[in-house]
C-alpha positions, 0 to 999 in steps of 0.5 A: 836419789829422792823419792820423786826421782825414783818415780820419775824414772819409773814413769819414763820406763812405763812410757817407753814400754808403751811406745816400744810396744806401739811398733807392733800396731799397724792396723785399726784392729791392732789399736782397738783390740790388740789384734785379738792375740792376747794370752790368758795371763795378759787378759787376766791382768788387763781385766783386773786393771779395768777397775783397779785405779783411783777409786779402788786405792783412794776412793773405796778405802777412804769411804770405808774409813769414814766414821759410820761407814761399813762394807755396805757403804762400798757396795758399788766398788769393789762388789758391783765393779767386780761382779760386772766383770764376772757377769760380762764374762759368763753371759757375754764373752763368748757371744761378743767374741765370735762377732769379731767386731771392734766396738759395742757400737758395732754390735748395736748397729748389726743388731738394731741399726744405725740410730741405736748405734749412735745413741748407745755410743753417746751414752757410753762416751758420756759415762766415761767422763766421770770415770776418767776424770776420777783417774786424772784427779787421783794422778793430780793428788799423787803428783802433788804429794810427791812434789812436796818440798821439791816443786810447787805443783798445784793439783790442777797442774798435777792433773795436766801432767798425768793426763799428758803422760797417759795420753802419750803411750795410749794415743800411739800404742792403743790397746796393745800398749795398754795390755802390755803395761797392765801386765807389767804394772799389775805385778808392781801393784800386787807387790807394793800394796801387799808390802804396805799392808804388811807394814801397816799390820805390824804398826797396828799390832797385827792384822788380827787387831785391825780386823777385830777392831773393824768388826767391833766398830761395825765396819764389816756389816753389809746389809742395812737394818730396819729400813724402808723399801725406799731405803733398800732401793737407795742401798742397792742402786749404786751396786746395780748401777756399777754392776750392770751399767758397766757391762755395756762399756767399751773397755770391758768389751775391748778386754774380752775381744782382745783375747786369743780365743773365746775360752781365754776371754771367759777365763780371763774375765772370771779370774780378773773379776774375782781377783779384783774383788779380793785384792780391793780389800788390801787398800781398805785394810791399809786405810782403816789400819791407819786410823789405828796407828795414829787416830788423832791424825787419820780419823780427822782426815777420814772425815774431811779428806778421806782420799788422802789417808793412804798417801799421807800414811805412806809419806809420813810414816813409811820408810823410803823403800816402802814409799817408792814401792807404794807410789810406783804401785799407785801410779801403775794402778791409776795409769792402767785404768786411765789409759784403758778408759781414755782409749775405749770411748775414743775408739767407740766415737771414731768407729761408731760416729766418725766412720759413718761419715767417712765411708771411703777412709782406708784402714791406715787413715782410720787408725789416725782418726782413732788417735786424733779422737783419743787426743780430743777426748783427753782434752775434754775429760781433763777440762771436766776434771778441772771443773769438778775439783771438789767432787770426790773420786768415789762419787765420780765413779759411782755415778758414772754409769747411770746413763748406760744402765738406763739407756744401753744395758737392756738392748745389749741383754735382749740382743742375744737372748730375745729374738723378738727384740726389734730396732723399734723396741731397742730405740724405745728402750734407749729413749724411755730409759734415759727419760725416766732416769733424767726425771727421777734422778734429776727432776725429782731429786732421787739420784739413788733410785734414778738409775733403777727407774731408768732400767725398769722403763728401758725394759718396758720400752723394749718389750712394748716397742718390739711387740707393737706394729713396727714403723721403724724399718730394719737397719735404721 
């Protein structure tokens, strides 16, 4: 039985688990937040799986392996991404959990009114385009590598296949299927990647050899040296972008509110975020170890196709058992992230945009609307991914959340912590933040600091808009 058939069986089992779990989905609440019944182990697993996808396995590891890169080059992921989950847990989990709402948009509507709800919801949805597209592209890479010598599969065809597989169980089972599969798949991810890392350490002469080599090459340095203030801003912007810009995101919110208690939501966020940061160093170790095992192959690959380092290493240098474990683990990681990031914006659009136009819709009817929105968003994301085949996975993820940092973070932060924040202030925060981000990042050609400029002007807009005489009625 060849590798591709082992993986095909695994994919079939995964989809079957998702479909069986869907039998317990009867309401929109079951679909959106798993009925708020998830225990701590499952919450921890699904929080960890929030980010552990293509960018963690292929993106960050490939960037780190490049000549001239170091820990500072991957400040966005894993450091910014992991801290996002921890900060969301500490500052927002209990407050958001007690609201008992389906989406972040519901929170914005309750605190600031319908206009802010719609604007922030669109910010959130747009942010997911890059993130989900990165997962779809990674599935395409994996399927092409697996099919070599068996099926003449292009990357585009692999992306379509991956999107369809994830869509099947996500659109039927919603958050409940996602959470159950996250728990099952996290086990395979841990076992598979640790086993590959152990083999790589042995082939490279020991884990200490890999770490010492990385240290000698300056790979373990984090902060830049002797740079200007502007370059410091450029350095920290990606980390802040992902760390804070990812907090007002529906997938993070869903994991918090799917827990069976506020205490579970907090603990799951802390455990999942901390474990994410630590475990991301496993694929980083594997990718850099590859450059020591066969430098003539992987150093060149690191410069030209960094995302293919680990797949190429496993496919060409590992025994069949290791290949089965690895590709099962990688597909698990990507499918976990893909399913959650497809579900989140679909639920947000259905709840915070569509539902407002269909006030008489029954809960069962709304459940169908959520599923239809999931299908439509998958089609949109797949098209976006196919149009951006040349973009790197890490770049897609790194830039995905600039708009939510600029337009949605400040109103979310001010909501529970500043009672004087008003509807008018929140609207000014959204508009000023997005305008500043567009001008600096796109108009002035400074993407590195555009999100920080958006954050600053969003905060300024909120304060001024809230303190000035109010012309925007409450609830509008």
